[in-house]
PDB file of N, CA, C and O in Angstrom, chain B, residues numbered from 101:
ATOM      1  N   TYR B 101       0.841  -1.179   0.000  1.00  0.00           N
ATOM      2  CA  TYR B 101       0.000   0.000   0.000  1.00  0.00           C
ATOM      3  C   TYR B 101       0.879   1.232   0.000  1.00  0.00           C
ATOM      4  O   TYR B 101       1.728   1.390   0.878  1.00  0.00           O
ATOM      5  N   ARG B 102       0.691   2.092  -0.956  1.00  0.00           N
ATOM      6  CA  ARG B 102       1.562   3.265  -1.091  1.00  0.00           C
ATOM      7  C   ARG B 102       1.168   4.438  -0.210  1.00  0.00           C
ATOM      8  O   ARG B 102       1.942   5.385  -0.069  1.00  0.00           O
ATOM      9  N   GLY B 103      -0.010   4.397   0.383  1.00  0.00           N
ATOM     10  CA  GLY B 103      -0.444   5.485   1.253  1.00  0.00           C
ATOM     11  C   GLY B 103      -1.204   6.550   0.490  1.00  0.00           C
ATOM     12  O   GLY B 103      -1.322   6.497  -0.734  1.00  0.00           O
ATOM     13  N   THR B 104      -1.711   7.506   1.224  1.00  0.00           N
ATOM     14  CA  THR B 104      -2.511   8.568   0.605  1.00  0.00           C
ATOM     15  C   THR B 104      -1.658   9.709   0.067  1.00  0.00           C
ATOM     16  O   THR B 104      -2.107  10.472  -0.789  1.00  0.00           O
ATOM     17  N   ALA B 105      -0.442   9.829   0.562  1.00  0.00           N
ATOM     18  CA  ALA B 105       0.474  10.879   0.114  1.00  0.00           C
ATOM     19  C   ALA B 105       1.889  10.455   0.481  1.00  0.00           C
ATOM     20  O   ALA B 105       2.092   9.467   1.187  1.00  0.00           O
ATOM     21  N   ALA B 106       2.846  11.202   0.000  1.00  0.00           N
ATOM     22  CA  ALA B 106       4.238  10.899   0.336  1.00  0.00           C
ATOM     23  C   ALA B 106       4.435  10.952   1.846  1.00  0.00           C
ATOM     24  O   ALA B 106       4.025  11.911   2.500  1.00  0.00           O
ATOM     25  N   PHE B 107       5.061   9.918   2.395  1.00  0.00           N
ATOM     26  CA  PHE B 107       5.362   9.808   3.826  1.00  0.00           C
ATOM     27  C   PHE B 107       4.112   9.810   4.705  1.00  0.00           C
ATOM     28  O   PHE B 107       4.179  10.218   5.864  1.00  0.00           O
ATOM     29  N   SER B 108       2.981   9.365   4.176  1.00  0.00           N
ATOM     30  CA  SER B 108       1.764   9.318   4.988  1.00  0.00           C
ATOM     31  C   SER B 108       1.728   8.099   5.905  1.00  0.00           C
ATOM     32  O   SER B 108       0.964   8.071   6.869  1.00  0.00           O
ATOM     33  N   GLU B 109       2.544   7.098   5.614  1.00  0.00           N
ATOM     34  CA  GLU B 109       2.539   5.883   6.421  1.00  0.00           C
ATOM     35  C   GLU B 109       3.610   5.954   7.505  1.00  0.00           C
ATOM     36  O   GLU B 109       4.684   6.507   7.269  1.00  0.00           O
ATOM     37  N   PRO B 110       3.338   5.404   8.690  1.00  0.00           N
ATOM     38  CA  PRO B 110       4.287   5.518   9.806  1.00  0.00           C
ATOM     39  C   PRO B 110       5.632   4.851   9.538  1.00  0.00           C
ATOM     40  O   PRO B 110       6.638   5.249  10.126  1.00  0.00           O
ATOM     41  N   GLU B 111       5.674   3.843   8.660  1.00  0.00           N
ATOM     42  CA  GLU B 111       6.945   3.180   8.362  1.00  0.00           C
ATOM     43  C   GLU B 111       7.901   4.076   7.583  1.00  0.00           C
ATOM     44  O   GLU B 111       9.116   3.892   7.660  1.00  0.00           O
ATOM     45  N   THR B 112       7.375   5.037   6.840  1.00  0.00           N
ATOM     46  CA  THR B 112       8.230   5.901   6.028  1.00  0.00           C
ATOM     47  C   THR B 112       8.607   7.206   6.729  1.00  0.00           C
ATOM     48  O   THR B 112       9.546   7.881   6.306  1.00  0.00           O
ATOM     49  N   GLN B 113       7.903   7.562   7.775  1.00  0.00           N
ATOM     50  CA  GLN B 113       8.163   8.833   8.447  1.00  0.00           C
ATOM     51  C   GLN B 113       9.541   8.918   9.089  1.00  0.00           C
ATOM     52  O   GLN B 113      10.134   9.996   9.047  1.00  0.00           O
ATOM     53  N   PRO B 114      10.097   7.856   9.683  1.00  0.00           N
ATOM     54  CA  PRO B 114      11.475   7.957  10.190  1.00  0.00           C
ATOM     55  C   PRO B 114      12.495   8.213   9.082  1.00  0.00           C
ATOM     56  O   PRO B 114      13.481   8.918   9.299  1.00  0.00           O
ATOM     57  N   TRP B 115      12.263   7.645   7.893  1.00  0.00           N
ATOM     58  CA  TRP B 115      13.173   7.922   6.773  1.00  0.00           C
ATOM     59  C   TRP B 115      13.099   9.390   6.379  1.00  0.00           C
ATOM     60  O   TRP B 115      14.127  10.023   6.138  1.00  0.00           O
ATOM     61  N   ARG B 116      11.896   9.930   6.314  1.00  0.00           N
ATOM     62  CA  ARG B 116      11.731  11.346   5.996  1.00  0.00           C
ATOM     63  C   ARG B 116      12.481  12.210   7.003  1.00  0.00           C
ATOM     64  O   ARG B 116      13.200  13.131   6.617  1.00  0.00           O
ATOM     65  N   ASP B 117      12.317  11.918   8.289  1.00  0.00           N
ATOM     66  CA  ASP B 117      12.984  12.697   9.331  1.00  0.00           C
ATOM     67  C   ASP B 117      14.497  12.586   9.222  1.00  0.00           C
ATOM     68  O   ASP B 117      15.211  13.571   9.411  1.00  0.00           O
ATOM     69  N   PHE B 118      14.989  11.382   8.916  1.00  0.00           N
ATOM     70  CA  PHE B 118      16.433  11.180   8.780  1.00  0.00           C
ATOM     71  C   PHE B 118      16.990  12.006   7.625  1.00  0.00           C
ATOM     72  O   PHE B 118      18.017  12.667   7.778  1.00  0.00           O
ATOM     73  N   PHE B 119      16.326  11.974   6.477  1.00  0.00           N
ATOM     74  CA  PHE B 119      16.831  12.720   5.321  1.00  0.00           C
ATOM     75  C   PHE B 119      16.698  14.225   5.515  1.00  0.00           C
ATOM     76  O   PHE B 119      17.540  14.979   5.027  1.00  0.00           O
ATOM     77  N   TYR B 120      15.675  14.674   6.209  1.00  0.00           N
ATOM     78  CA  TYR B 120      15.571  16.101   6.521  1.00  0.00           C
ATOM     79  C   TYR B 120      16.672  16.536   7.483  1.00  0.00           C
ATOM     80  O   TYR B 120      17.152  17.667   7.407  1.00  0.00           O
ATOM     81  N   ALA B 121      17.076  15.641   8.389  1.00  0.00           N
ATOM     82  CA  ALA B 121      18.128  15.964   9.353  1.00  0.00           C
ATOM     83  C   ALA B 121      19.520  15.900   8.731  1.00  0.00           C
ATOM     84  O   ALA B 121      20.469  16.452   9.288  1.00  0.00           O
ATOM     85  N   HIS B 122      19.654  15.233   7.582  1.00  0.00           N
ATOM     86  CA  HIS B 122      20.946  15.079   6.901  1.00  0.00           C
ATOM     87  C   HIS B 122      20.810  15.537   5.446  1.00  0.00           C
ATOM     88  O   HIS B 122      20.782  14.700   4.544  1.00  0.00           O
ATOM     89  N   PRO B 123      20.725  16.843   5.201  1.00  0.00           N
ATOM     90  CA  PRO B 123      20.457  17.340   3.844  1.00  0.00           C
ATOM     91  C   PRO B 123      21.598  17.113   2.856  1.00  0.00           C
ATOM     92  O   PRO B 123      21.404  17.294   1.654  1.00  0.00           O
ATOM     93  N   ASN B 124      22.780  16.722   3.326  1.00  0.00           N
ATOM     94  CA  ASN B 124      23.902  16.513   2.411  1.00  0.00           C
ATOM     95  C   ASN B 124      23.869  15.153   1.728  1.00  0.00           C
ATOM     96  O   ASN B 124      24.693  14.894   0.851  1.00  0.00           O
ATOM     97  N   ILE B 125      22.951  14.286   2.099  1.00  0.00           N
ATOM     98  CA  ILE B 125      22.821  12.990   1.435  1.00  0.00           C
ATOM     99  C   ILE B 125      22.224  13.224   0.053  1.00  0.00           C
ATOM    100  O   ILE B 125      21.144  13.802  -0.075  1.00  0.00           O
ATOM    101  N   VAL B 126      22.930  12.774  -0.975  1.00  0.00           N
ATOM    102  CA  VAL B 126      22.460  12.999  -2.342  1.00  0.00           C
ATOM    103  C   VAL B 126      22.198  11.697  -3.095  1.00  0.00           C
ATOM    104  O   VAL B 126      21.770  11.732  -4.248  1.00  0.00           O
ATOM    105  N   GLY B 127      22.443  10.564  -2.472  1.00  0.00           N
ATOM    106  CA  GLY B 127      22.204   9.300  -3.158  1.00  0.00           C
ATOM    107  C   GLY B 127      22.003   8.172  -2.173  1.00  0.00           C
ATOM    108  O   GLY B 127      22.248   8.309  -0.975  1.00  0.00           O
ATOM    109  N   HIS B 128      21.552   7.055  -2.710  1.00  0.00           N
ATOM    110  CA  HIS B 128      21.305   5.883  -1.880  1.00  0.00           C
ATOM    111  C   HIS B 128      21.477   4.649  -2.748  1.00  0.00           C
ATOM    112  O   HIS B 128      20.949   4.594  -3.858  1.00  0.00           O
ATOM    113  N   MET B 129      22.213   3.657  -2.255  1.00  0.00           N
ATOM    114  CA  MET B 129      22.369   2.396  -2.949  1.00  0.00           C
ATOM    115  C   MET B 129      21.784   1.303  -2.067  1.00  0.00           C
ATOM    116  O   MET B 129      21.999   1.295  -0.855  1.00  0.00           O
ATOM    117  N   ASP B 130      21.058   0.397  -2.665  1.00  0.00           N
ATOM    118  CA  ASP B 130      20.367  -0.641  -1.914  1.00  0.00           C
ATOM    119  C   ASP B 130      20.811  -2.006  -2.410  1.00  0.00           C
ATOM    120  O   ASP B 130      20.779  -2.272  -3.611  1.00  0.00           O
ATOM    121  N   TYR B 131      21.226  -2.873  -1.491  1.00  0.00           N
ATOM    122  CA  TYR B 131      21.643  -4.225  -1.838  1.00  0.00           C
ATOM    123  C   TYR B 131      20.600  -5.184  -1.307  1.00  0.00           C
ATOM    124  O   TYR B 131      20.360  -5.249  -0.101  1.00  0.00           O
ATOM    125  N   HIS B 132      19.985  -5.924  -2.202  1.00  0.00           N
ATOM    126  CA  HIS B 132      18.937  -6.872  -1.824  1.00  0.00           C
ATOM    127  C   HIS B 132      19.516  -8.270  -1.718  1.00  0.00           C
ATOM    128  O   HIS B 132      20.350  -8.666  -2.533  1.00  0.00           O
ATOM    129  N   SER B 133      19.078  -9.013  -0.724  1.00  0.00           N
ATOM    130  CA  SER B 133      19.557 -10.384  -0.580  1.00  0.00           C
ATOM    131  C   SER B 133      18.877 -11.316  -1.578  1.00  0.00           C
ATOM    132  O   SER B 133      19.477 -12.305  -1.999  1.00  0.00           O
ATOM    133  N   TYR B 134      17.651 -11.023  -1.959  1.00  0.00           N
ATOM    134  CA  TYR B 134      16.984 -11.848  -2.959  1.00  0.00           C
ATOM    135  C   TYR B 134      17.606 -11.580  -4.324  1.00  0.00           C
ATOM    136  O   TYR B 134      17.636 -10.434  -4.771  1.00  0.00           O
ATOM    137  N   SER B 135      18.084 -12.576  -4.968  1.00  0.00           N
ATOM    138  CA  SER B 135      18.732 -12.502  -6.278  1.00  0.00           C
ATOM    139  C   SER B 135      20.044 -11.734  -6.234  1.00  0.00           C
ATOM    140  O   SER B 135      20.718 -11.620  -7.258  1.00  0.00           O
ATOM    141  N   GLN B 136      20.418 -11.211  -5.094  1.00  0.00           N
ATOM    142  CA  GLN B 136      21.663 -10.472  -4.916  1.00  0.00           C
ATOM    143  C   GLN B 136      21.835  -9.404  -5.996  1.00  0.00           C
ATOM    144  O   GLN B 136      22.856  -9.345  -6.681  1.00  0.00           O
ATOM    145  N   LEU B 137      20.822  -8.576  -6.128  1.00  0.00           N
ATOM    146  CA  LEU B 137      20.823  -7.519  -7.124  1.00  0.00           C
ATOM    147  C   LEU B 137      21.334  -6.221  -6.532  1.00  0.00           C
ATOM    148  O   LEU B 137      21.056  -5.908  -5.375  1.00  0.00           O
ATOM    149  N   LEU B 138      22.070  -5.476  -7.310  1.00  0.00           N
ATOM    150  CA  LEU B 138      22.497  -4.135  -6.944  1.00  0.00           C
ATOM    151  C   LEU B 138      21.647  -3.175  -7.761  1.00  0.00           C
ATOM    152  O   LEU B 138      21.779  -3.113  -8.984  1.00  0.00           O
ATOM    153  N   LEU B 139      20.774  -2.425  -7.093  1.00  0.00           N
ATOM    154  CA  LEU B 139      19.804  -1.580  -7.783  1.00  0.00           C
ATOM    155  C   LEU B 139      20.092  -0.109  -7.536  1.00  0.00           C
ATOM    156  O   LEU B 139      20.494   0.273  -6.437  1.00  0.00           O
ATOM    157  N   TRP B 140      19.892   0.703  -8.537  1.00  0.00           N
ATOM    158  CA  TRP B 140      20.013   2.150  -8.398  1.00  0.00           C
ATOM    159  C   TRP B 140      19.060   2.800  -9.389  1.00  0.00           C
ATOM    160  O   TRP B 140      18.706   2.185 -10.394  1.00  0.00           O
ATOM    161  N   PRO B 141      18.641   4.029  -9.126  1.00  0.00           N
ATOM    162  CA  PRO B 141      17.690   4.681 -10.050  1.00  0.00           C
ATOM    163  C   PRO B 141      18.346   5.098 -11.349  1.00  0.00           C
ATOM    164  O   PRO B 141      17.684   5.655 -12.224  1.00  0.00           O
TER     165      PRO B 141
END
């Protein structure tokens, strides 16, 4: 479920707060254990 708006769900709100507290973060890389894929936008 994507929620009614950006960061409307409680699981995403800590991420929003973290990124607002650290404005110098300009990228994110995610490593998934399933299929061991390296994904980026």
